[in-house]
gemmi code that builds the backbone of each chain (N, CA, C; Angstrom):
import gemmi

chains = {
    "A": [
        ("MET", (-4.808, 23.897, 14.161), (-4.191, 22.743, 14.842), (-3.856, 23.111, 16.286)),
        ("SER", (-4.095, 22.221, 17.278), (-3.733, 22.502, 18.668), (-3.149, 21.240, 19.295)),
        ("GLY", (-1.929, 21.374, 19.823), (-1.268, 20.240, 20.484), (-1.193, 19.012, 19.617)),
        ("GLY", (-0.967, 19.185, 18.309), (-0.864, 18.038, 17.392), (-2.200, 17.615, 16.844)),
        ("LEU", (-3.289, 18.008, 17.531), (-4.625, 17.664, 17.022), (-4.967, 18.611, 15.871)),
        ("ASP", (-5.420, 18.013, 14.790), (-5.687, 18.767, 13.569), (-7.191, 18.959, 13.430)),
        ("THR", (-7.624, 20.203, 13.330), (-9.074, 20.472, 13.268), (-9.705, 19.877, 11.998)),
        ("THR", (-8.949, 19.814, 10.914), (-9.493, 19.236, 9.677), (-9.765, 17.742, 9.844)),
        ("LEU", (-8.922, 17.086, 10.638), (-9.066, 15.640, 10.834), (-9.934, 15.302, 12.047)),
        ("HIS", (-10.460, 16.347, 12.700), (-11.234, 16.117, 13.917), (-12.514, 15.310, 13.636)),
        ("ALA", (-13.156, 15.578, 12.510), (-14.377, 14.826, 12.170), (-14.022, 13.354, 12.011)),
        ("PRO", (-14.729, 12.451, 12.726), (-14.373, 11.024, 12.685), (-14.288, 10.441, 11.277)),
        ("ALA", (-15.230, 10.812, 10.415), (-15.218, 10.251, 9.050), (-13.966, 10.690, 8.293)),
        ("ARG", (-13.548, 11.937, 8.505), (-12.338, 12.426, 7.817), (-11.105, 11.681, 8.304)),
        ("LEU", (-11.085, 11.421, 9.622), (-9.939, 10.689, 10.160), (-9.934, 9.255, 9.613)),
        ("GLN", (-11.123, 8.670, 9.480), (-11.200, 7.313, 8.918), (-10.739, 7.296, 7.460)),
        ("ILE", (-11.128, 8.320, 6.713), (-10.689, 8.416, 5.312), (-9.169, 8.517, 5.264)),
        ("ALA", (-8.619, 9.367, 6.138), (-7.162, 9.539, 6.169), (-6.471, 8.241, 6.592)),
        ("ALA", (-7.086, 7.530, 7.575), (-6.508, 6.267, 8.048), (-6.464, 5.243, 6.929)),
        ("LEU", (-7.521, 5.216, 6.131), (-7.571, 4.280, 4.996), (-6.533, 4.659, 3.943)),
        ("LEU", (-6.514, 5.940, 3.586), (-5.596, 6.375, 2.522), (-4.129, 6.295, 2.954)),
        ("ALA", (-3.910, 6.333, 4.293), (-2.526, 6.218, 4.783), (-1.970, 4.821, 4.543)),
        ("ARG", (-2.865, 3.832, 4.365), (-2.411, 2.455, 4.212), (-2.504, 1.942, 2.774)),
        ("VAL", (-2.903, 2.798, 1.857), (-2.933, 2.408, 0.444), (-2.270, 3.520, -0.370)),
        ("GLU", (-1.939, 3.198, -1.593), (-1.364, 4.216, -2.475), (-2.488, 5.130, -2.992)),
        ("GLU", (-3.591, 4.490, -3.348), (-4.712, 5.215, -3.936), (-5.966, 4.356, -3.793)),
        ("ALA", (-7.110, 4.993, -3.566), (-8.359, 4.226, -3.462), (-9.465, 4.926, -4.245)),
        ("GLU", (-10.354, 4.114, -4.786), (-11.456, 4.644, -5.589), (-12.610, 5.058, -4.661)),
        ("PHE", (-13.364, 6.045, -5.108), (-14.456, 6.629, -4.308), (-15.354, 5.556, -3.673)),
        ("ALA", (-15.811, 4.593, -4.485), (-16.744, 3.573, -3.973), (-16.094, 2.694, -2.901)),
        ("THR", (-14.813, 2.436, -3.057), (-14.098, 1.620, -2.065), (-14.023, 2.362, -0.731)),
        ("ILE", (-13.707, 3.645, -0.800), (-13.631, 4.459, 0.426), (-15.023, 4.508, 1.082)),
        ("ARG", (-16.040, 4.759, 0.264), (-17.423, 4.845, 0.779), (-17.824, 3.550, 1.501)),
        ("ASP", (-17.484, 2.395, 0.907), (-17.862, 1.114, 1.506), (-17.128, 0.858, 2.820)),
        ("ILE", (-15.860, 1.235, 2.880), (-15.075, 0.965, 4.092), (-15.436, 1.947, 5.213)),
        ("VAL", (-15.579, 3.211, 4.854), (-15.877, 4.226, 5.876), (-17.370, 4.226, 6.235)),
        ("GLU", (-18.180, 3.634, 5.374), (-19.622, 3.521, 5.601), (-20.299, 4.883, 5.733)),
        ("VAL", (-20.155, 5.674, 4.684), (-20.852, 6.960, 4.611), (-21.548, 7.031, 3.246)),
        ("SER", (-22.447, 7.997, 3.125), (-23.148, 8.149, 1.846), (-22.236, 8.847, 0.831)),
        ("ASP", (-22.615, 8.777, -0.433), (-21.836, 9.433, -1.484), (-21.657, 10.929, -1.209)),
        ("SER", (-22.776, 11.577, -0.802), (-22.703, 13.032, -0.618), (-21.815, 13.405, 0.566)),
        ("VAL", (-21.912, 12.616, 1.638), (-21.066, 12.896, 2.821), (-19.593, 12.695, 2.461)),
        ("LEU", (-19.310, 11.611, 1.729), (-17.921, 11.347, 1.344), (-17.396, 12.461, 0.439)),
        ("SER", (-18.223, 12.903, -0.493), (-17.812, 13.987, -1.394), (-17.421, 15.225, -0.600)),
        ("LYS", (-18.259, 15.568, 0.403), (-17.978, 16.770, 1.209), (-16.669, 16.623, 1.976)),
        ("HIS", (-16.469, 15.437, 2.584), (-15.235, 15.233, 3.365), (-14.005, 15.231, 2.468)),
        ("LEU", (-14.119, 14.601, 1.311), (-12.966, 14.578, 0.392), (-12.645, 15.990, -0.098)),
        ("ALA", (-13.709, 16.768, -0.343), (-13.492, 18.151, -0.793), (-12.782, 18.947, 0.300)),
        ("ALA", (-13.226, 18.759, 1.555), (-12.602, 19.483, 2.676), (-11.135, 19.081, 2.835)),
        ("LEU", (-10.874, 17.787, 2.722), (-9.483, 17.305, 2.842), (-8.642, 17.792, 1.657)),
        ("GLY", (-9.283, 17.875, 0.494), (-8.578, 18.372, -0.688), (-8.240, 19.841, -0.564)),
        ("GLU", (-9.189, 20.626, -0.032), (-8.953, 22.068, 0.138), (-7.801, 22.327, 1.096)),
        ("GLU", (-7.681, 21.463, 2.085), (-6.595, 21.606, 3.073), (-5.256, 21.121, 2.512)),
        ("GLY", (-5.311, 20.473, 1.354), (-4.078, 19.956, 0.735), (-3.677, 18.601, 1.279)),
        ("TYR", (-4.626, 17.918, 1.963), (-4.308, 16.618, 2.552), (-4.595, 15.453, 1.600)),
        ("VAL", (-5.509, 15.685, 0.676), (-5.906, 14.619, -0.246), (-5.821, 15.123, -1.691)),
        ("ARG", (-5.330, 14.256, -2.564), (-5.274, 14.565, -3.991), (-6.367, 13.742, -4.674)),
        ("LEU", (-7.166, 14.406, -5.498), (-8.242, 13.710, -6.204), (-7.964, 13.730, -7.700)),
        ("ARG", (-8.269, 12.620, -8.350), (-8.129, 12.604, -9.811), (-9.272, 11.764, -10.394)),
        ("LYS", (-9.652, 12.141, -11.607), (-10.716, 11.404, -12.305), (-10.060, 10.514, -13.339)),
        ("ALA", (-10.571, 9.299, -13.471), (-10.030, 8.392, -14.488), (-11.156, 7.525, -15.028)),
        ("ALA", (-11.115, 7.285, -16.322), (-12.137, 6.440, -16.942), (-11.813, 4.980, -16.673)),
        ("GLN", (-12.837, 4.225, -16.287), (-12.658, 2.790, -16.063), (-13.956, 2.087, -16.418)),
        ("ASP", (-13.858, 1.079, -17.261), (-15.045, 0.352, -17.734), (-16.097, 1.318, -18.298)),
        ("GLY", (-15.629, 2.319, -19.006), (-16.540, 3.257, -19.650), (-17.162, 4.291, -18.727)),
        ("ARG", (-16.720, 4.331, -17.470), (-17.284, 5.309, -16.529), (-16.177, 6.126, -15.892)),
        ("GLN", (-16.515, 7.377, -15.575), (-15.550, 8.235, -14.892), (-15.539, 7.891, -13.407)),
        ("ARG", (-14.384, 7.638, -12.868), (-14.298, 7.305, -11.446), (-13.320, 8.257, -10.757)),
        ("THR", (-13.603, 8.515, -9.474), (-12.737, 9.410, -8.710), (-11.801, 8.590, -7.829)),
        ("TRP", (-10.528, 8.914, -7.917), (-9.515, 8.240, -7.108), (-8.914, 9.243, -6.131)),
        ("ALA", (-8.673, 8.788, -4.912), (-8.112, 9.685, -3.890), (-6.832, 9.101, -3.322)),
        ("SER", (-5.902, 9.992, -3.036), (-4.659, 9.561, -2.372), (-4.275, 10.628, -1.359)),
        ("LEU", (-3.543, 10.216, -0.342), (-3.108, 11.143, 0.691), (-1.839, 11.852, 0.206)),
        ("THR", (-1.788, 13.160, 0.384), (-0.570, 13.900, 0.005), (0.473, 13.759, 1.116)),
        ("ARG", (1.666, 14.253, 0.845), (2.714, 14.232, 1.873), (2.250, 15.013, 3.113)),
        ("ALA", (1.626, 16.172, 2.859), (1.120, 16.993, 3.985), (0.024, 16.241, 4.737)),
        ("GLY", (-0.795, 15.507, 3.995), (-1.863, 14.729, 4.619), (-1.306, 13.624, 5.503)),
        ("ARG", (-0.270, 12.952, 5.003), (0.341, 11.871, 5.799), (0.951, 12.429, 7.085)),
        ("LYS", (1.588, 13.588, 6.942), (2.231, 14.214, 8.103), (1.173, 14.631, 9.130)),
        ("ALA", (0.104, 15.261, 8.648), (-0.960, 15.717, 9.555), (-1.639, 14.526, 10.227)),
        ("PHE", (-1.862, 13.460, 9.462), (-2.506, 12.263, 10.017), (-1.623, 11.652, 11.114)),
        ("ALA", (-0.330, 11.537, 10.837), (0.595, 10.954, 11.828), (0.631, 11.799, 13.097)),
        ("ALA", (0.652, 13.127, 12.929), (0.702, 14.015, 14.101), (-0.605, 13.922, 14.892)),
        ("HIS", (-1.724, 13.843, 14.183), (-3.036, 13.755, 14.845), (-3.142, 12.443, 15.628)),
        ("MET", (-2.714, 11.351, 15.014), (-2.752, 10.043, 15.681), (-1.847, 10.041, 16.914)),
        ("ALA", (-0.660, 10.626, 16.782), (0.272, 10.674, 17.919), (-0.336, 11.475, 19.065)),
        ("ALA", (-1.014, 12.580, 18.721), (-1.637, 13.419, 19.758), (-2.764, 12.658, 20.460)),
        ("LEU", (-3.553, 11.924, 19.682), (-4.640, 11.124, 20.277), (-4.072, 10.054, 21.207)),
        ("GLN", (-3.019, 9.382, 20.739), (-2.419, 8.314, 21.552), (-1.813, 8.880, 22.839)),
        ("GLU", (-1.233, 10.078, 22.725), (-0.629, 10.713, 23.896), (-1.705, 11.087, 24.922)),
        ("LEU", (-2.823, 11.570, 24.391), (-3.946, 11.946, 25.258), (-4.448, 10.735, 26.049)),
        ("VAL", (-4.603, 9.615, 25.361), (-5.084, 8.389, 26.001), (-4.043, 7.866, 26.989)),
        ("ALA", (-2.774, 7.873, 26.565), (-1.695, 7.349, 27.423), (-1.540, 8.176, 28.693)),
        ("SER", (-1.649, 9.505, 28.567), (-1.474, 10.335, 29.760), (-2.649, 10.145, 30.722)),
        ("ALA", (-3.845, 9.924, 30.173), (-5.006, 9.665, 31.043), (-4.839, 8.331, 31.765)),
        ("GLN", (-4.299, 7.339, 31.041), (-4.080, 6.022, 31.669), (-3.001, 6.121, 32.758)),
        ("ALA", (-1.962, 6.900, 32.472), (-0.875, 7.065, 33.454), (-1.391, 7.765, 34.714)),
        ("ALA", (-2.257, 8.763, 34.503), (-2.834, 9.487, 35.642), (-3.713, 8.565, 36.475)),
        ("ALA", (-4.457, 7.685, 35.798), (-5.342, 6.744, 36.505), (-4.531, 5.751, 37.331)),
        ("VAL", (-3.383, 5.318, 36.799), (-2.518, 4.371, 37.516), (-1.892, 5.049, 38.733)),
        ("ALA", (-1.514, 6.328, 38.556), (-0.860, 7.065, 39.641), (-1.798, 7.330, 40.814)),
        ("GLU", (-3.108, 7.392, 40.551), (-4.067, 7.701, 41.635), (-4.237, 6.546, 42.615)),
    ],
    "B": [
        ("MET", (-10.709, 17.915, 23.178), (-11.084, 16.492, 23.162), (-10.622, 15.828, 24.461)),
        ("ASN", (-11.499, 15.063, 25.120), (-11.086, 14.391, 26.345), (-10.550, 12.977, 26.025)),
        ("PRO", (-9.879, 12.347, 26.990), (-9.260, 11.033, 26.736), (-10.245, 9.962, 26.265)),
        ("ASN", (-11.468, 10.012, 26.778), (-12.463, 9.013, 26.346), (-12.800, 9.171, 24.862)),
        ("GLU", (-12.954, 10.428, 24.459), (-13.236, 10.698, 23.034), (-12.052, 10.272, 22.177)),
        ("ALA", (-10.857, 10.546, 22.688), (-9.645, 10.162, 21.941), (-9.575, 8.645, 21.782)),
        ("ALA", (-9.891, 7.920, 22.853), (-9.863, 6.451, 22.800), (-10.899, 5.923, 21.814)),
        ("ALA", (-12.081, 6.557, 21.831), (-13.152, 6.130, 20.908), (-12.736, 6.400, 19.464)),
        ("THR", (-12.077, 7.531, 19.233), (-11.618, 7.878, 17.880), (-10.573, 6.879, 17.405)),
        ("LEU", (-9.641, 6.520, 18.300), (-8.606, 5.537, 17.936), (-9.233, 4.169, 17.629)),
        ("ALA", (-10.286, 3.847, 18.375), (-10.970, 2.567, 18.123), (-11.615, 2.573, 16.734)),
        ("GLU", (-12.127, 3.745, 16.330), (-12.722, 3.868, 14.986), (-11.663, 3.687, 13.898)),
        ("VAL", (-10.482, 4.234, 14.150), (-9.379, 4.082, 13.187), (-8.993, 2.599, 13.091)),
        ("ASP", (-8.930, 1.927, 14.245), (-8.636, 0.479, 14.254), (-9.683, -0.288, 13.436)),
        ("ARG", (-10.937, 0.118, 13.622), (-12.027, -0.551, 12.914), (-11.883, -0.346, 11.400)),
        ("THR", (-11.514, 0.848, 11.002), (-11.308, 1.141, 9.570), (-10.182, 0.264, 9.017)),
        ("GLU", (-9.098, 0.162, 9.780), (-7.962, -0.650, 9.322), (-8.342, -2.129, 9.240)),
        ("MET", (-9.183, -2.570, 10.183), (-9.610, -3.979, 10.138), (-10.498, -4.247, 8.928)),
        ("LYS", (-11.320, -3.248, 8.584), (-12.176, -3.415, 7.390), (-11.320, -3.427, 6.127)),
        ("LEU", (-10.270, -2.616, 6.136), (-9.350, -2.637, 4.991), (-8.656, -3.996, 4.916)),
        ("ALA", (-8.296, -4.541, 6.087), (-7.624, -5.848, 6.126), (-8.492, -6.942, 5.503)),
        ("GLN", (-9.805, -6.833, 5.738), (-10.722, -7.842, 5.163), (-10.707, -7.802, 3.638)),
        ("ARG", (-10.437, -6.617, 3.079), (-10.421, -6.482, 1.611), (-9.042, -6.718, 1.024)),
        ("ALA", (-8.039, -6.686, 1.874), (-6.652, -6.795, 1.381), (-6.282, -8.252, 1.127)),
        ("ARG", (-6.927, -8.842, 0.153), (-6.651, -10.232, -0.235), (-6.473, -10.253, -1.738)),
        ("TRP", (-5.323, -10.740, -2.158), (-5.028, -10.799, -3.584), (-4.981, -12.260, -4.037)),
        ("PRO", (-5.491, -12.547, -5.231), (-5.490, -13.943, -5.701), (-4.066, -14.449, -5.949)),
        ("PHE", (-3.910, -15.770, -5.911), (-2.575, -16.358, -6.081), (-1.935, -15.927, -7.400)),
        ("HIS", (-2.753, -15.849, -8.455), (-2.162, -15.506, -9.758), (-1.559, -14.105, -9.764)),
        ("ARG", (-2.064, -13.228, -8.883), (-1.491, -11.873, -8.772), (-0.055, -11.950, -8.229)),
        ("HIS", (0.126, -12.795, -7.214), (1.467, -12.961, -6.641), (2.393, -13.626, -7.662)),
        ("ALA", (1.841, -14.644, -8.356), (2.652, -15.366, -9.349), (3.037, -14.447, -10.514)),
        ("MET", (2.135, -13.524, -10.870), (2.427, -12.602, -11.969), (3.570, -11.657, -11.581)),
        ("PHE", (3.569, -11.228, -10.335), (4.668, -10.387, -9.849), (5.973, -11.176, -9.881)),
        ("GLY", (5.931, -12.428, -9.365), (7.137, -13.270, -9.361), (7.630, -13.539, -10.769)),
        ("LEU", (6.694, -13.750, -11.684), (7.051, -14.022, -13.084), (7.731, -12.798, -13.711)),
        ("ALA", (7.180, -11.618, -13.434), (7.774, -10.383, -13.982), (9.219, -10.247, -13.512)),
        ("GLU", (9.443, -10.473, -12.218), (10.805, -10.358, -11.679), (11.699, -11.447, -12.263)),
        ("GLY", (11.165, -12.666, -12.385), (11.938, -13.784, -12.932), (12.338, -13.541, -14.382)),
        ("ILE", (11.401, -13.035, -15.185), (11.697, -12.749, -16.598), (12.751, -11.646, -16.705)),
        ("LEU", (12.623, -10.651, -15.845), (13.596, -9.543, -15.835), (15.007, -10.072, -15.559)),
        ("VAL", (15.111, -10.910, -14.520), (16.418, -11.471, -14.137), (16.953, -12.384, -15.246)),
        ("ALA", (16.113, -13.276, -15.760), (16.556, -14.210, -16.812), (16.989, -13.452, -18.056)),
        ("GLY", (16.278, -12.376, -18.366), (16.567, -11.609, -19.580), (17.941, -10.979, -19.579)),
        ("LEU", (18.429, -10.606, -18.388), (19.712, -9.906, -18.315), (20.894, -10.772, -18.752)),
        ("ALA", (20.704, -12.099, -18.789), (21.793, -12.988, -19.210), (21.736, -13.287, -20.708)),
        ("GLN", (20.715, -12.801, -21.380), (20.488, -13.188, -22.777), (21.072, -12.151, -23.757)),
        ("PRO", (21.185, -12.547, -25.020), (21.665, -11.604, -26.043), (20.785, -10.349, -26.089)),
        ("THR", (21.368, -9.243, -26.541), (20.738, -7.919, -26.428), (19.272, -7.859, -26.878)),
        ("VAL", (18.995, -8.347, -28.077), (17.622, -8.230, -28.595), (16.643, -9.016, -27.720)),
        ("GLN", (17.058, -10.248, -27.370), (16.199, -11.088, -26.526), (16.040, -10.458, -25.136)),
        ("ALA", (17.153, -9.929, -24.607), (17.103, -9.291, -23.282), (16.126, -8.124, -23.308)),
        ("GLY", (16.204, -7.303, -24.363), (15.307, -6.148, -24.479), (13.854, -6.581, -24.510)),
        ("ALA", (13.574, -7.627, -25.279), (12.191, -8.117, -25.385), (11.702, -8.634, -24.038)),
        ("MET", (12.585, -9.365, -23.328), (12.176, -9.924, -22.024), (11.942, -8.820, -20.988)),
        ("ILE", (12.754, -7.773, -21.047), (12.572, -6.661, -20.100), (11.240, -5.952, -20.385)),
        ("VAL", (10.916, -5.794, -21.667), (9.636, -5.158, -22.037), (8.464, -6.009, -21.526)),
        ("VAL", (8.573, -7.332, -21.693), (7.508, -8.232, -21.208), (7.372, -8.120, -19.688)),
        ("ALA", (8.516, -8.074, -18.987), (8.489, -7.969, -17.516), (7.805, -6.670, -17.082)),
        ("MET", (8.160, -5.570, -17.743), (7.560, -4.271, -17.399), (6.049, -4.292, -17.686)),
        ("ALA", (5.679, -4.907, -18.818), (4.254, -4.998, -19.175), (3.487, -5.793, -18.117)),
        ("LEU", (4.101, -6.872, -17.619), (3.445, -7.680, -16.581), (3.233, -6.867, -15.304)),
        ("LEU", (4.229, -6.050, -14.957), (4.098, -5.221, -13.749), (2.974, -4.193, -13.929)),
        ("ILE", (2.890, -3.631, -15.142), (1.814, -2.662, -15.417), (0.449, -3.347, -15.329)),
        ("VAL", (0.381, -4.577, -15.843), (-0.883, -5.341, -15.770), (-1.246, -5.603, -14.296)),
        ("CYS", (-0.235, -5.961, -13.490), (-0.471, -6.203, -12.050), (-1.144, -4.992, -11.407)),
        ("VAL", (-0.582, -3.810, -11.657), (-1.082, -2.582, -11.025), (-2.486, -2.248, -11.541)),
        ("SER", (-2.674, -2.323, -12.864), (-3.987, -1.940, -13.402), (-5.066, -2.954, -13.007)),
        ("GLU", (-4.699, -4.227, -12.916), (-5.663, -5.243, -12.465), (-6.030, -5.032, -10.994)),
        ("ASP", (-5.045, -4.671, -10.182), (-5.322, -4.376, -8.762), (-6.359, -3.268, -8.656)),
        ("ARG", (-6.132, -2.204, -9.424), (-7.043, -1.056, -9.371), (-8.444, -1.460, -9.823)),
        ("ARG", (-8.531, -2.227, -10.914), (-9.826, -2.623, -11.461), (-10.560, -3.594, -10.518)),
        ("ARG", (-9.813, -4.585, -10.006), (-10.421, -5.633, -9.180), (-10.769, -5.138, -7.765)),
        ("ASP", (-9.845, -4.379, -7.149), (-9.991, -4.031, -5.737), (-10.470, -2.607, -5.481)),
        ("GLY", (-10.430, -1.764, -6.504), (-10.781, -0.357, -6.297), (-9.752, 0.361, -5.457)),
        ("MET", (-8.557, -0.201, -5.402), (-7.465, 0.454, -4.668), (-6.142, -0.160, -5.123)),
        ("PHE", (-5.076, 0.568, -4.847), (-3.754, 0.016, -5.131), (-2.888, 0.194, -3.893)),
        ("VAL", (-2.277, -0.904, -3.476), (-1.396, -0.879, -2.310), (0.036, -1.049, -2.807)),
        ("SER", (0.843, -0.036, -2.582), (2.233, -0.100, -3.027), (3.037, -1.036, -2.136)),
        ("GLY", (3.986, -1.725, -2.731), (4.877, -2.586, -1.949), (5.718, -1.789, -0.964)),
        ("TRP", (5.895, -0.503, -1.271), (6.726, 0.357, -0.413), (5.915, 1.038, 0.677)),
        ("GLN", (4.743, 0.502, 0.935), (3.875, 0.942, 2.011), (4.658, 1.016, 3.321)),
        ("PRO", (4.552, 2.146, 4.095), (5.230, 2.163, 5.397), (4.580, 1.160, 6.352)),
        ("GLY", (5.349, 0.621, 7.255), (4.797, -0.326, 8.228), (5.607, -1.603, 8.293)),
        ("ALA", (4.975, -2.633, 8.815), (5.683, -3.892, 9.085), (6.160, -4.608, 7.823)),
        ("THR", (5.606, -4.243, 6.669), (5.998, -4.916, 5.418), (7.308, -4.368, 4.851)),
        ("ARG", (7.750, -3.206, 5.319), (8.912, -2.533, 4.725), (10.170, -3.418, 4.697)),
        ("PRO", (10.521, -4.113, 5.823), (11.735, -4.956, 5.767), (11.670, -6.021, 4.673)),
        ("LEU", (10.495, -6.624, 4.494), (10.359, -7.653, 3.453), (10.502, -7.023, 2.058)),
        ("THR", (9.960, -5.837, 1.877), (10.085, -5.146, 0.591), (11.563, -4.863, 0.285)),
        ("ILE", (12.282, -4.454, 1.313), (13.724, -4.192, 1.125), (14.442, -5.500, 0.774)),
        ("PHE", (14.061, -6.588, 1.466), (14.676, -7.890, 1.161), (14.408, -8.282, -0.292)),
        ("ILE", (13.155, -8.149, -0.737), (12.804, -8.532, -2.122), (13.634, -7.703, -3.110)),
        ("THR", (13.728, -6.412, -2.845), (14.475, -5.524, -3.750), (15.944, -5.936, -3.820)),
        ("LEU", (16.550, -6.162, -2.652), (17.972, -6.536, -2.622), (18.182, -7.904, -3.273)),
        ("PHE", (17.253, -8.818, -3.033), (17.364, -10.156, -3.627), (17.299, -10.064, -5.154)),
        ("VAL", (16.339, -9.316, -5.672), (16.198, -9.190, -7.134), (17.438, -8.507, -7.718)),
        ("LEU", (17.934, -7.484, -7.024), (19.144, -6.800, -7.511), (20.333, -7.759, -7.559)),
        ("ALA", (20.472, -8.597, -6.522), (21.576, -9.570, -6.474), (21.435, -10.590, -7.598)),
        ("MET", (20.215, -11.089, -7.807), (19.994, -12.069, -8.879), (20.201, -11.428, -10.248)),
        ("ALA", (19.777, -10.164, -10.376), (19.967, -9.455, -11.650), (21.450, -9.274, -11.939)),
        ("ALA", (22.222, -8.943, -10.892), (23.666, -8.761, -11.070), (24.319, -10.092, -11.456)),
        ("ALA", (23.906, -11.177, -10.779), (24.471, -12.500, -11.080), (24.137, -12.904, -12.520)),
        ("SER", (22.919, -12.624, -12.937), (22.473, -12.969, -14.289), (23.248, -12.154, -15.327)),
        ("ALA", (23.401, -10.856, -15.049), (24.128, -9.991, -15.994), (25.588, -10.427, -16.113)),
        ("MET", (26.167, -10.888, -15.002), (27.580, -11.324, -15.024), (27.744, -12.638, -15.792)),
        ("ALA", (26.658, -13.436, -15.823), (26.712, -14.727, -16.529), (26.654, -14.528, -18.045)),
        ("ARG", (26.250, -13.347, -18.459), (26.115, -13.063, -19.886), (27.507, -13.022, -20.527)),
        ("ASP", (27.644, -13.768, -21.649), (28.965, -13.774, -22.306), (28.929, -13.079, -23.668)),
        ("GLY", (27.807, -12.500, -23.996), (27.704, -11.765, -25.249), (27.424, -12.653, -26.449)),
        ("GLY", (27.443, -13.952, -26.248), (27.192, -14.885, -27.354), (25.728, -15.269, -27.420)),
        ("GLY", (25.466, -16.554, -27.352), (24.083, -17.043, -27.465), (23.351, -16.973, -26.149)),
        ("ALA", (22.193, -17.652, -26.100), (21.368, -17.672, -24.898), (22.132, -18.325, -23.753)),
        ("GLU", (21.958, -17.801, -22.553), (22.693, -18.303, -21.400), (21.731, -19.064, -20.481)),
        ("PRO", (21.845, -20.431, -20.461), (20.890, -21.226, -19.660), (20.887, -20.864, -18.180)),
        ("VAL", (22.060, -20.485, -17.650), (22.096, -20.192, -16.210), (21.204, -18.985, -15.876)),
        ("GLY", (21.017, -18.097, -16.857), (20.114, -16.953, -16.666), (18.701, -17.429, -16.383)),
        ("TYR", (18.284, -18.490, -17.074), (16.939, -19.036, -16.852), (16.832, -19.676, -15.466)),
        ("LEU", (17.957, -20.274, -15.026), (17.970, -20.846, -13.674), (17.798, -19.729, -12.645)),
        ("PHE", (18.564, -18.628, -12.824), (18.427, -17.478, -11.915), (16.995, -16.927, -11.974)),
        ("GLY", (16.441, -16.896, -13.175), (15.072, -16.396, -13.351), (14.057, -17.272, -12.637)),
        ("ALA", (14.254, -18.596, -12.721), (13.325, -19.533, -12.070), (13.398, -19.386, -10.551)),
        ("ILE", (14.614, -19.245, -10.032), (14.780, -19.063, -8.572), (14.097, -17.753, -8.142)),
        ("THR", (14.307, -16.709, -8.934), (13.707, -15.400, -8.624), (12.180, -15.501, -8.629)),
        ("PHE", (11.645, -16.218, -9.616), (10.185, -16.390, -9.700), (9.639, -17.032, -8.420)),
        ("VAL", (10.285, -18.123, -7.993), (9.799, -18.853, -6.808), (9.909, -17.977, -5.555)),
        ("ILE", (11.080, -17.368, -5.365), (11.295, -16.568, -4.143), (10.377, -15.344, -4.123)),
        ("CYS", (10.255, -14.661, -5.253), (9.423, -13.445, -5.288), (7.939, -13.766, -5.115)),
        ("THR", (7.495, -14.882, -5.687), (6.085, -15.269, -5.505), (5.829, -15.583, -4.027)),
        ("ALA", (6.724, -16.352, -3.419), (6.572, -16.697, -1.997), (6.648, -15.439, -1.134)),
        ("ALA", (7.577, -14.547, -1.458), (7.733, -13.309, -0.672), (6.490, -12.424, -0.805)),
        ("SER", (5.898, -12.418, -1.994), (4.693, -11.614, -2.219), (3.520, -12.153, -1.387)),
        ("LEU", (3.410, -13.484, -1.329), (2.365, -14.108, -0.502), (2.571, -13.745, 0.973)),
        ("ARG", (3.820, -13.792, 1.405), (4.160, -13.467, 2.794), (3.867, -11.991, 3.073)),
        ("TRP", (4.185, -11.137, 2.066), (3.952, -9.692, 2.202), (2.479, -9.435, 2.502)),
        ("GLU", (1.612, -10.124, 1.779), (0.163, -9.930, 1.979), (-0.234, -10.284, 3.413)),
        ("LYS", (0.313, -11.396, 3.923), (-0.034, -11.814, 5.292), (0.440, -10.787, 6.316)),
        ("ILE", (1.662, -10.278, 6.113), (2.205, -9.289, 7.062), (1.365, -8.004, 7.015)),
        ("TYR", (1.019, -7.584, 5.811), (0.218, -6.359, 5.630), (-1.112, -6.483, 6.372)),
        ("ARG", (-1.755, -7.641, 6.189), (-3.054, -7.845, 6.833), (-2.932, -7.902, 8.346)),
        ("SER", (-1.903, -8.590, 8.806), (-1.760, -8.703, 10.257), (-1.382, -7.354, 10.874)),
        ("ASP", (-0.653, -6.529, 10.124), (-0.312, -5.178, 10.597), (-1.584, -4.329, 10.710)),
        ("LEU", (-2.480, -4.488, 9.752), (-3.739, -3.729, 9.792), (-4.637, -4.207, 10.929)),
        ("ASN", (-4.521, -5.489, 11.271), (-5.381, -6.065, 12.305), (-4.851, -5.874, 13.717)),
        ("LYS", (-3.670, -5.264, 13.808), (-3.070, -5.123, 15.150), (-3.985, -4.303, 16.053)),
        ("LYS", (-3.911, -4.632, 17.347), (-4.695, -3.851, 18.313), (-3.772, -3.476, 19.461)),
        ("ALA", (-2.592, -2.988, 19.087), (-1.575, -2.731, 20.115), (-1.575, -1.294, 20.609)),
        ("ARG", (-2.558, -0.511, 20.134), (-2.532, 0.890, 20.553), (-2.878, 1.037, 22.025)),
        ("PRO", (-2.227, 1.996, 22.709), (-2.518, 2.157, 24.134), (-3.944, 2.640, 24.363)),
    ],
}
model = gemmi.Model(1)
for chain_id, residues in chains.items():
    chain = gemmi.Chain(chain_id)
    for i, (resn, *xyz) in enumerate(residues, 1):
        res = gemmi.Residue()
        res.name, res.seqid = resn, gemmi.SeqId(i, " ")
        for name, pos in zip(("N", "CA", "C"), xyz):
            atom = gemmi.Atom()
            atom.name, atom.element = name, gemmi.Element(name[0])
            atom.pos, atom.b_iso = gemmi.Position(*pos), 0.0
            res.add_atom(atom)
        chain.add_residue(res)
    model.add_chain(chain)
structure = gemmi.Structure()
structure.add_model(model)
structure.setup_entities()
């Protein structure tokens, strides 16, 4: 992590996954895939990376006779996402302030 | 990361939230089921013990159905305690239900069924259903905001 920016969340798709999970309690794999617009394999890799970092909790549950994967953001994930977003907003705001000052 | 990249990343997050907003639509019966669960809970507290227990079980079962139906229908579950612009309304709903529950429990005289409990339950049903509908609108509009610098 540097200046609030989190290297795990640096990949745009991971940040989008975190942004989605920050606004829901839990989401199913297919729902995340449809909203973030990535392939199954790409989503699996990003979820695994977020899970390894302790940002996302994954669980399997049977539904309509099929095993489905559900993901939720952990407390650490919510904190990292909020800090990353604040750092991004600060970066943009300081650039805008510098442009106005010139 | 430079400011342009940061701005582009924030725009992507906005886009994700807007796509979530498009999916964040719940049918009217979902809101009514939530209102009914709260109404039954409130009405039950004024009734004789056995009836009250049965009504509380029905209310809890309805809430469980609400959550499991959300998951099945939408592939996601959005908690009412979601941080953001909806939080004040969630607090209002909670305090309102607690106040109605207290009023209903106080109306209980330990004897037979208490009609005023049903009145409190009916009021709770209407207010909670309306509040749930409003909650959905606030949630969606919060997701659609474009106020980031």
